Each structure stands twice: as structure tokens, then as C-alpha cells.
Phi, psi and omega in degrees: 000129183284114184263006184304325177300339180272355182278156173282168178300319178299318182295320178297320178296316178297316180298317179295318177297317180294324178298316178295319180298308185296321179297326182281321189260344185252207182105153180305321184297319182292321177297322176296322179296316177303315180292314185288330181266354180069034184283343179086303173203173189273091182296325180293317176296323180294322177295322177296323178294324174301312182295329179282352178086011187285331179298330183262019181305324185263352184278136180301154182298325182292342180258008177098008181259188182256342179054044182263349171090165182298329180301316178294319177301319182294320176301323179288309183294332174299315178294322178299318179295321182297328182254012178057034181276110193267083174225142181280059187292318184298309178294328179294318177297321178294318179298318179297320177300316179299313181299325183290344179276348181274149175263001183287136178292328178295319179289327175297319177296320177296317179299318178302320180294324178294310187289330186257321186250353180078018177303127188270116174245132183244139173283146174233107194245149178278071179230163183060230181267358184280126176223122180245122186270139183244134177224135182272135180269346190092166177058029173075025177226160181225162175243134180235138177219154178149195187212139177228123179259165169082019173288137190275018175196149181263358180243111179215144179273343179186177183222145171255116191248135171258131179218150178217159182186187180299335183273000176128201184231134181230149165228124188217161180252139178217142178289149182297335183272005183298144178296133180104353177254138174221120181262120182255103182300144176213113182294141176269169186298327184271005179095353175280173188257123164256166180207157174248132176259112180264125185242120181233110174052046175290123181272125183245109179282162182300330181294340182275350189285129172271316180201159179220168177061218182299323179300315179295321180297315183291320181291320178296319179298320179294316177300315180296319178300317180299312183295312184294322178292319178294323175295321177301318178296322179293319175298323175300316177300320176300317179299319177297317181294317179295321180297313183299317178298318184289319180292326175297317181295319179295331183279338187244340182282122184255129173219143182057031173083013180206157177300136185294344174295351175277343183287126188299323182299317181286324177298313183292322176299319180296320178293319176303317178298318179297318179296317176301312185296312182291331174293319174298314180304315182299316182290319179297315181296318181295316179296323181297332183291350178290350173080278189261357180067020175276151174097153182294322183292320179297317177296319177303315182290327178292319177295318178301318179294322178294317176299310181297320179292319180298314179292317183288322181296319177291320180296319181291316183291326175297316179298322180296322175299315183296319183288340175280342182073212187299322182297331181289345179271356183261149180287341179291337178270145184286342188296330178297330179296327178290321173299316181292323179295319174301320176297317183293317182295322182294341182269353188270138174053055179093113178299159189303321181298319179293322179290326177297319177297322178298317178296313182299316182293330177295338181280350182290345175290350176251028182293348175282000178090358180273072184293128182279358183097181181292147178294140175250138182269140177075187179241147177282150173296161178301321181293316179295319177299321176295318180299315179301312181299319182295311183289328178297314179296322182291317179298315181301321185278335191243348177269115180302147182300324183279003173265350192269144170054041178272126184289332177251176175295144172300161175294169188303313185295315183288325178296315179290331174294320176293321175305311182294325176297313180299318181297316180299329180274354179082023184246012188281330185224074184298329183270353179283147176293153181295330181291345177250015176097359181274182179280335188058036189287146172296164179299320182300322181285327174298317178296318178301315177301315181297319178300312184288326175296321178292319184299320184273356180072036182293152179280161173287140168276171176285112189277351185298329182275302189288318187266337189249283188286330179302304178301327181293318180289327177298325185271318189243346187287157173286167179296323179296317177297319179297314182299320183286322197250333189292311182298317178294333173295314182298314186287341185085010179290327181236132182254138183246153169226170187247125180252080179249294187295149176227167181304330179242020178210078177267267176294327179274071191296328184291353178270015184298151185242349175305125188255147174231124181251120180285121178226104181067235178259023179228162167244128179264120188253133176223135177148199187218138170243148184223164183058035188270104182300123173066020179300327181286353177245348191281151177268328182221157177228137168257131193222152172260131178224150182271111182257352174224092183290351183258009180300143184298329180240147184291338176286345179267164177075023176248137177243153184253114188242148171256120186238125174289121184291352175273357181297134178304142178103355180260131172226156185217150182220124183293153179237126179271141181259171179292343176277357175093007179252174180234044184288342185259161178204164169249146185234132181248138178242119183234098181053051181275127185265119179243122178301141179299335178295348179268006172281131173268124186081223181247154171302132184072008179247027187278344185293322177300317182289325178297319180292320175302317179291325180296327176296316178298317183294316181291324172297318179299319179286344175270358179299153194262005185303309183293326178296316181295318177300314181299318181293323177295319178295318177301316178304311182296314184291320180298320179294317182290328181270359181077019184286353176292345175275352181266100184298324180294317180294318180297323178296319177294322178298316178297318179298321180294319178296317178300313182296319179296323178297320178295313180298317178300320177297313179300320182295314180299320179293321179294323176298316179297320178292322180298321177301333179268001183070030188236030178241131178227221186297335182297337180287349178304334182299329184292319176295318180300313182289316186290318180288324176297318178297318179304318179292322177293324175295323177297323176298315180293323178298317179296317179298315182292323179294316181297329177297338177259009179081012182286298181058254184275343182255169179288157175242134179250124179232115174049042177089355179258123180257124184247123181260076186297313183296318179294319175301318178304311181291314183300324184279002169297332181288340194300323182269013182247308187286157183074014184107120183299160182302319183292320179291321179299320181294323177293322177298315179296318181300321185275310190272336182253316182271350176059034176284150183293000000 
């Protein structure tokens, strides 16, 4: 999903500049030259980056830097990755940031050398498996020993080293030639240079200290967060580059008389890769919005982005090799360079597996089951924080206990009771404009509401009115239609259902057969709709009918109608699901007379409106509320069942939280883009990723429940009743409604990836 509209003007300029830079200094041919000549990394490109001022991106202006923040650095490293431009920009920028924090004249001189002459200083951090031990000698000096792997170059003028021990925590600068340091070169897969720094009894004088104690710990954490996030962005660029080459190959390589991009297995694999890539993009972009990388949550999110990018970049580039077939296994083809570059980046500053364990171990502080929710980047405004507190208190006071944490939809009476409570409090339509009775809420407040609804285990309201037809009437409806229908939707006076699917037109919606014949000032409707949620309770239905059977394309000749369910000729029959509820129904139309004034848009112009509604529906079904509730329940059950001792289960739980954080980020970004009218088929990846994750969470919930002897029945913990088996069954629908997962992949393959 193109997030450029969410960038500032400065960020767009930086991205454009980085693109030109990477195209000039990067490319497969240049990476091959570095490899074949044993240059280690591209010194010429690094010098150009110095001249562009990129080493000082994070350095304050008073110290000679640009103070543009990690987000700008990520935009640059993403382009470097896309063009295989091999320079250690991220660690160099982090080192410059650390030096700028020192008041030492010697450190100021070292920083000036970096910014002006390109002297390469690398951070050496206690992350992953790297541990540097600190011992105090007395008289203001220390001794450091240990080993650090995964440094991205074998040529450095100095190092900024983090060390810890019983005597405290230090961050200091030391020259590469200092006694006690030994740099052991180790070639990376792509031909660039990695190295191991061996430290034996290195003597550190007081003059070398940049920071100590808590200050050193916080500055080192900030450096690490910057490096990990910028590396994640670079891996994202590698994924983009590999995807572009692969999609071009699928569109042009002919086998069995047709482009191989027509083969469904390759199309679906391409979409899976796209979903992985865009999920990484969402998390990197969201983490970068934290600005200065201060605080535990910003660091947590940066590590999460690095883990997801490390795993996904290797998975995608391996898949790209497979889709190229034999030519992909040859060195003459460029796709292998992207795999090797992903391998090299994944080895830097803590291998991905070690970072994943670090993230996982950080979750153990919540082993009591009191999960704090997904990490949030940055800080809320005082006004938003007050809003969160107010709605949290109101939800706690007004949501009945028997409405909470229900795996299926509440029954009709209770759902509409909750709807009316939200309406009375002014919380029913956060995304609607105020002139139509909505909250006109900012994106941040919409996200806060979703967070708090999930936290309290609130039930779903019937979304057909508020999330589907309401926004459509606001956008496409006549003034008379708005006046008649919007207010009763908000108040819950009128209940709506959606008439799209038919027995032979489910995901292939354009094949619908329900007919509408224009006769005078009415349309006479005949046909059948199925899988219609709440049709047996609804007062009105919005439906697609074919009003021109002779249209040249099946997407044409369809009209969008508003139909009163009390109209003679309508009958309905409930459908029971495997989860034991009857929320679905089939609806029959037998010579139903619908006034022409109930057409939304134009007669035969309904397909455009249907697509607009589907964007809303798919975004709605991609919302993270149910995922968050499931993860919260898993946390509680895992604590009660002692599953925190099961490292494999905990690892899956950590992976689920990382992925859900990324999907939640993508969802928030898509909502923001939708507000600008700039979201289309590319947003389908959020539904694909979100619903697949929901089903995996259901699997974990069932497993955790079984560990407590729950299995098929509910489990009650401290007043919280968890219906794991019902949730497991109910969530089978997640990858079906709104268009099946398989159809969604075909849509993305055609409309987003442009496969034949």
C-alpha cells in the first residue's frame, strides 16, 4: 500500500533524493563488483552519503546535523535496500547520534570527522547474543572484555561500545587501534564485509566515557532501536526489489503456451509475498512515527519491526528463487543477489532469531496474564489521553457483564440495547462527519475507541448500518435518502442487512441473478439473497439487482437498491451455523415493488457503489478488535495453565503479537488513507493477513483452553468466561465473508500486482 500521502513534504523530498542516490550508486552490477573485488562495502557510496548529510540525520542541528529523525533515515535505507546499495548507513548514523550526546571536546572532534570526512565509527551494543563485561579498576578507569558479532564492515576508525557489569553501565568511544581490540573479518553472503570484534582486557579511561549509568542504558537502547528499525526498512527495500523482478518474470516467462503468472499457485504465492511485504511496511512506518526512538514502547516496536522484516525478507526472497525456477539458482540472474543481501542484513546487530527471543523474553514480565495490550508508538496528546480515560470509565460502568467477551454476536435484543447505549453517549459512529450525526473523530480517537472496546471485551454491533450503508449514503445518496435513513441508523431505530451474495454469486458477486425490471416509477425485484446477516431481524436491506441483463459486461447493468423489508413479496428463512447461532438468513423476493427513489446513484450504475462499500466492508472485517480480544484471552489462559513455561508456545505468542501489531498499524493507516479517498484493492492485504491471524489465534486459544481442561466447554477465570471452542468454530467464517481468501488473492494478483 502506497503510504506516500501520509508523508510530510520533507519526507517526500528525502524519499525522492534517496531514490536518485540509490539508483546512481547501487544496483546488482555494483554489488557484484564489491563482491568480486573484495571491497567489503561501497566506500564511494558511503562518501557520497556523507556529502549528502545523511550521517548526521539524527544529530541535532547545534552539533552540525540535520535532526530529521529515524523516519527519514528509514526512507533512505529502504531505497538502499531496493537498489542493493551496500553501505552501513544505519549504524553510522546511530554512532553519530551517540557522539553528539557527549560534552567531550574529543568526542566532538570525532563527530566532526564522521560528518565531514566519513570516518566510519560503528556501535557495539549488548544486544542479541553479544555481551560485553565491565569491571571497574578504581581511579576512574574500567576493563572491558567480550565479543561482538555481526558488525557490518571490517574497516572502522573507531567504535562506540556499550558494556555492563556489577560496577554499572557504560557507553564509551575507543579507537579501532586500541590495545585489546581485535577485528576478525568474516565475509557475508552477498560479498560485503561483516566482522567480529574480540575484546580482551580493554582499558577504558574516564575521558572515553560518553555516558554512564541509566543515561548510558537509555542512549544505547535508543541507538539499538534506530539501527534495528533502519535495518528493517532496508530489508523492506530488498523485498520490494525482489518482488519487482519476480513479478516481471511471472508476466513474461511463457510455459505451456501462456505466461506463468496465470498459474494460480504462482499467483497466490505472489500475493502471500505481497501480504508479507506490506505488513512489514506498515510496522516499519508506524514505528518510525515515534520520532526520536525514546521510551520502551518505541524500542519494543523497533525490535518487532526488525524481527518481522528479518523473517519475512528471507521468506520472500527464497520464494522468489523458487518462482524463477532453474534460472533463479544461477549466479547470472540478479534475483539471487536479493536473497544474499537479505541474508547479510539479517546477520547484523543480532541475528533475527536472537532478537525474536529478546522480544519473547520481554513478554515474561506479563506472565501473570495481565497483558497490557499492543505496544503504542509515541505519546497521546493530553486531550486524547483524557478521552481514553473517559471512554474506559464509561465502558466499565455501562457494559453489562453478560455482554462481554461473547464469541458470537449477541442476540438481537442485547445487541440493539448496546447500540442504543453507544448512541446515547455519542460513540456510535466515530468515523461519520458531525453534520450527519457522527463524532467526526480523528484517526487517533477512532483507534482509541477500538482499543478500549477490545480491552473491555465489548460485543460487535450490527455493522451493516453504521459501517456499510451509512457511509455509502453520505457519499452517494440523495438529500432525501440521507434525511430519511441516517438518523434512524444512528439511533438504532432501524436495523439494516446487506443483500449481496446469492446461491450462485458469492465471491463472484458480478454473476448475481436477482433481477430488477423498471416499470414506471418502480423496479420489480425477483430473486434470492443468501448468507444475509440478520435478515430475519432487519427492517431494511440494501441490495444489488441486475436491471439490464443485456449489458456488455456482467459488472454493468447492476443497480443498488434500498428495500423496505415489510414490502409484500419478501420472505426470509434463518440459517444455522456450525457455531450454533442463527445470525444468517436467506431472503426471497417475489415481485417486490421498489420505488425508483430508492435507487442509490443511477439505475445500472450500482457496481461502482458496490465496490466502494466492499472497501469499507473488507476494512471493517480487517479490524483488529476480535484479534486483540483473542490475544487477551490467550494471555489469561496461558497464565492460568502454566504455558509460560512452554517456550514453543511463548514463541508463537510473541510472533502473534508482533504480527498483530503490524496488522493494527496497517489498518490504522488504511483508515487514514480512506479518509483521503486513496484506498482501493491494495487494502485487501489487511483482510487477508488479519483474518488468517485470527484463525491462528483461535487455534492457540483452543490449545490454551484444553490445557485447563476446557476443550469443548467454556473456561471461567476470575469472573471472565472464555468460550474457546465456540470462538474456534465462529472464526472459520473470517476467511470466507467479504470475499473468500482465495478470491481476495486473485483480486490482489490482478488489480495490485498486475499479473496476467
